[in-house]
C-alpha positions as CSV (number, residue, x, y, z in Angstrom):
1,X,0.0,0.0,0.0
2,X,1.6,3.3,-1.0
3,X,2.1,5.9,1.7
4,X,-0.2,9.0,1.5
5,X,0.1,12.3,3.3
6,X,-2.8,11.2,5.6
7,X,-1.3,7.9,6.5
8,X,2.1,9.4,7.0
9,X,0.6,11.9,9.4
10,X,-1.3,9.3,11.3
11,X,1.5,6.7,11.6
12,X,4.2,9.2,12.5
13,X,2.2,10.7,15.3
14,X,2.9,9.4,18.8
15,X,-0.5,8.1,19.9
16,X,-2.6,7.2,23.0
17,X,-5.9,5.5,22.8
18,X,-9.1,5.3,24.9
19,X,-11.8,2.8,24.2
20,X,-15.4,3.5,25.4
21,X,-19.1,2.9,24.6
22,X,-20.7,5.1,22.1
23,X,-23.0,7.1,24.4
24,X,-20.1,7.6,26.8
25,X,-18.0,8.9,23.9
26,X,-20.6,11.6,23.2
27,X,-20.5,12.7,26.8
28,X,-16.7,12.9,26.7
29,X,-16.9,15.0,23.5
30,X,-19.5,17.3,25.1
31,X,-17.4,17.9,28.2
32,X,-13.9,17.6,26.7
33,X,-12.9,15.5,29.7
34,X,-12.0,12.0,30.8
35,X,-13.2,10.6,34.2
36,X,-10.5,9.4,36.6
37,X,-11.2,5.9,37.8
38,X,-10.9,4.9,41.5
39,X,-8.5,2.1,42.3
40,X,-11.1,0.1,44.3
41,X,-13.2,-0.1,41.1
42,X,-10.4,-1.6,38.9
43,X,-11.1,-5.0,37.4
44,X,-7.7,-6.3,38.5
45,X,-7.9,-7.6,42.1
46,X,-4.2,-6.9,42.6
47,X,-5.2,-3.2,42.4
48,X,-8.7,-3.1,43.8
49,X,-8.1,-5.5,46.7
50,X,-4.6,-4.6,47.9
51,X,-3.4,-6.3,51.1
52,X,-1.1,-4.0,53.1
53,X,1.6,-5.5,55.3
54,X,4.1,-3.5,57.3
55,X,7.4,-5.0,58.5
56,X,7.6,-2.3,61.2
57,X,4.0,-2.6,62.4
58,X,4.9,-2.4,66.1
59,X,2.1,-1.3,68.4
60,X,0.6,1.2,66.1
61,X,-2.6,-0.5,64.9
62,X,-3.8,2.6,63.0
63,X,-0.8,2.6,60.6
64,X,-1.9,-0.1,58.1
65,X,-5.5,1.4,57.7
66,X,-3.9,4.9,57.1
67,X,-1.5,3.5,54.5
68,X,-4.4,1.8,52.7
69,X,-6.5,5.0,52.8
70,X,-3.6,7.1,51.4
71,X,-3.1,4.6,48.5
72,X,-6.7,4.9,47.6
73,X,-6.5,8.6,47.3
74,X,-4.8,8.0,44.0
75,X,-7.0,7.7,40.9
76,X,-6.1,6.8,37.3
77,X,-7.0,7.1,33.7
78,X,-6.2,4.1,31.5
79,X,-5.1,4.5,27.9
80,X,-3.5,2.2,25.3
81,X,-0.2,2.9,23.5
82,X,1.4,1.4,20.4
83,X,4.1,-1.2,20.8
84,X,6.6,-2.6,18.3
85,X,4.2,-5.5,17.5
86,X,0.7,-4.0,17.4
87,X,-0.9,-0.6,17.1
88,X,-3.2,0.3,20.0
89,X,-6.4,0.6,18.0
90,X,-5.8,-2.9,16.5
91,X,-6.5,-4.7,19.9
92,X,-9.7,-6.6,19.5
93,X,-9.8,-7.5,23.2
94,X,-10.0,-3.8,23.9
95,X,-12.8,-3.2,21.4
96,X,-14.7,-6.2,23.0
97,X,-14.2,-5.4,26.7
98,X,-14.3,-1.6,26.7
99,X,-16.0,-0.4,23.5
100,X,-19.2,-2.4,23.6
101,X,-17.9,-5.3,21.4
102,X,-16.9,-3.0,18.6
103,X,-20.1,-0.8,18.7
104,X,-18.3,1.9,20.7
105,X,-15.4,4.1,19.7
106,X,-11.7,4.5,20.1
107,X,-10.4,8.0,20.8
108,X,-6.9,8.8,19.5
109,X,-4.9,11.4,21.4
110,X,-1.6,13.0,20.5
111,X,0.8,11.6,23.1
112,X,3.3,14.4,23.1
113,X,0.8,17.2,23.6
114,X,-0.9,15.2,26.4
115,X,2.4,14.5,28.2
116,X,3.5,18.2,27.8
117,X,0.2,19.2,29.5
118,X,0.7,16.7,32.3
119,X,4.3,17.7,32.9
120,X,3.2,21.3,33.4
121,X,1.4,20.1,36.6
122,X,3.6,18.0,38.9
123,X,0.6,16.5,40.6
124,X,0.3,14.0,37.6
125,X,2.4,10.9,37.0
126,X,2.1,9.3,33.5
127,X,3.9,6.2,32.2
128,X,3.5,2.8,30.6
129,X,2.4,-0.1,32.8
130,X,5.0,-2.8,33.4
131,X,4.0,-6.4,33.5
132,X,5.4,-9.4,35.3
133,X,4.5,-12.8,36.6
134,X,5.2,-12.3,40.3
135,X,3.1,-9.2,41.0
136,X,0.5,-9.8,43.6
137,X,-2.1,-7.9,45.6
138,X,0.2,-8.0,48.7
139,X,1.9,-4.7,49.3
140,X,4.8,-4.8,51.8
141,X,6.0,-1.6,53.4
142,X,8.6,-0.6,56.0
143,X,6.9,2.6,57.3
144,X,7.7,3.6,60.8
145,X,5.1,6.3,61.5
146,X,2.3,8.3,59.9
147,X,4.5,11.0,58.6
148,X,6.4,8.6,56.3
149,X,3.3,7.3,54.4
150,X,3.2,9.9,51.6
151,X,7.0,9.8,51.2
152,X,6.9,6.0,50.9
153,X,4.2,6.0,48.3
154,X,6.0,8.7,46.2
155,X,9.1,6.5,46.3
156,X,7.2,3.3,45.2
157,X,4.7,4.9,42.9
158,X,5.8,2.8,39.9
159,X,5.4,-0.5,41.8
160,X,2.1,0.6,43.3
161,X,0.3,2.1,40.3
162,X,2.2,1.1,37.2
163,X,2.7,-2.7,37.6
164,X,0.3,-5.5,36.7
165,X,0.4,-9.2,36.2
166,X,1.5,-10.5,32.8
167,X,-2.0,-11.7,31.7
168,X,-3.0,-8.0,31.3
169,X,-0.1,-7.4,28.9
170,X,-2.4,-7.5,25.9
171,X,-3.9,-4.1,27.0
172,X,-0.7,-2.2,26.3
173,X,-1.7,0.2,29.0
174,X,-0.4,3.7,29.5
175,X,-1.7,5.2,32.7
176,X,-2.1,8.7,34.2
177,X,-2.5,8.9,38.0
178,X,-3.0,11.8,40.4
179,X,-3.7,12.1,44.1
180,X,-7.0,13.7,45.1
181,X,-7.8,14.9,48.6
182,X,-11.5,14.1,48.2
183,X,-11.9,10.6,46.8
184,X,-15.7,10.7,47.2
185,X,-16.3,13.0,44.3
186,X,-15.6,12.7,40.5
187,X,-12.4,14.1,39.0
188,X,-11.7,14.8,35.4
189,X,-8.8,15.4,33.0
190,X,-9.1,17.9,30.2
191,X,-8.3,16.0,26.9
192,X,-10.0,18.2,24.3
193,X,-6.8,19.8,22.9
194,X,-5.1,16.4,22.6
195,X,-7.9,14.6,20.7
196,X,-7.0,14.1,17.0
197,X,-9.1,11.2,15.7
198,X,-12.2,9.1,16.6
199,X,-12.1,5.5,15.3
200,X,-15.4,3.7,14.7
201,X,-15.7,0.0,14.1
202,X,-19.3,-1.1,13.9
203,X,-22.9,0.2,14.0
204,X,-26.2,-1.2,15.3
205,X,-28.2,0.8,12.8
206,X,-26.9,-0.8,9.5
207,X,-26.9,-4.2,8.0
208,X,-23.7,-6.3,8.0
209,X,-23.1,-5.5,4.3
210,X,-23.4,-1.7,4.7
211,X,-20.6,0.7,5.4
212,X,-20.5,2.4,8.8
213,X,-20.3,5.8,7.2
214,X,-24.0,5.4,6.2
215,X,-25.1,4.8,9.8
216,X,-27.0,7.0,12.3
217,X,-24.0,6.8,14.7
218,X,-21.6,8.1,12.2
219,X,-23.8,11.1,11.3
220,X,-24.3,11.8,15.0
221,X,-20.6,11.6,15.7
222,X,-20.0,14.1,13.0
223,X,-22.2,16.6,14.8
224,X,-20.4,16.1,18.1
225,X,-16.7,16.4,17.1
226,X,-14.8,19.5,16.4
227,X,-14.0,20.1,12.7
228,X,-10.3,19.5,13.4
229,X,-10.9,16.0,14.7
230,X,-11.1,13.3,12.0
231,X,-13.3,10.2,12.0
232,X,-11.6,7.0,10.8
233,X,-13.2,3.6,10.3
234,X,-11.6,0.3,11.3
235,X,-12.7,-2.2,8.7
236,X,-12.0,-5.8,7.6
237,X,-11.8,-7.0,4.0
238,X,-10.9,-10.5,2.9
239,X,-9.0,-11.4,6.1
240,X,-7.2,-8.1,6.2
241,X,-7.8,-5.0,8.4
242,X,-7.9,-1.4,7.2
243,X,-8.1,2.0,8.7
244,X,-10.0,4.3,6.3
245,X,-10.5,8.1,6.2
246,X,-13.7,10.0,5.8
247,X,-12.9,10.3,2.1
248,X,-12.6,6.5,1.8
249,X,-8.8,6.6,1.5
250,X,-6.8,3.8,3.2
251,X,-4.7,5.2,6.1
252,X,-3.3,1.9,7.4
253,X,-3.5,-1.7,6.2
254,X,-2.5,-4.5,8.6
255,X,-0.8,-6.7,6.0
256,X,1.0,-3.7,4.5
257,X,2.4,-2.5,7.8
258,X,3.7,-5.9,8.6
259,X,5.4,-6.3,5.2
260,X,6.9,-2.8,5.2
261,X,9.6,-2.4,7.9
262,X,9.8,1.4,7.4
263,X,6.3,1.7,8.7
264,X,7.2,-0.2,11.9
265,X,9.8,2.5,12.5
266,X,7.1,5.1,12.5
267,X,5.4,3.8,15.6
268,X,8.4,3.2,17.9
């Protein structure tokens, strides 16, 4: 597949992705914000059901509950990133689990502009999640008193919030975390300036043979997005997968990107 200006622009951009249901996508577009998720609501028990152990427990019975409460003051936003083997939007498990089995959407953010925005506020920490086989829900600390809790968490932030078991590796997760004083209210991140594309996969208002660009959802999405944001469609044809622009031009082709090593360099 020959490279076009559109495909060059898309493939060369450092990208982060967020999968969500269609109705939720419209709310995100209206607000321009993503909701932070609470650690206790995560689907990974190693995160939502942490067991805190302290080697210097002593006589202070309030120490472990205080450590636990402090950890749960941190909230996160989960995104996907590209890796050397697969682009983030090409993860069918993510479409299935988080985007209503393909009837939702995938937002594409410019990674550099989002990270620049986050770095301007030192309350945020953003990084790729690490995966290993030995990570568990048990968290061992060596905190001596209450005053050391925040310092200890800051020192171990990567182990606490950016590590998961290897079976989650297929999600290629990039995470943004922040500590909030009040964890009983909703918190949001402004993402409107970083949103560059919306990818749609399937529609409930068309037949299997019809193209998604003729659907009610596609027309509705057109009304909600800013003119600068482009809609792309993720499609299959004869066993291959394509990413297609609004003008029906191919932006990416799975078989083509595998066969052409220069394209792989564009996503590193």
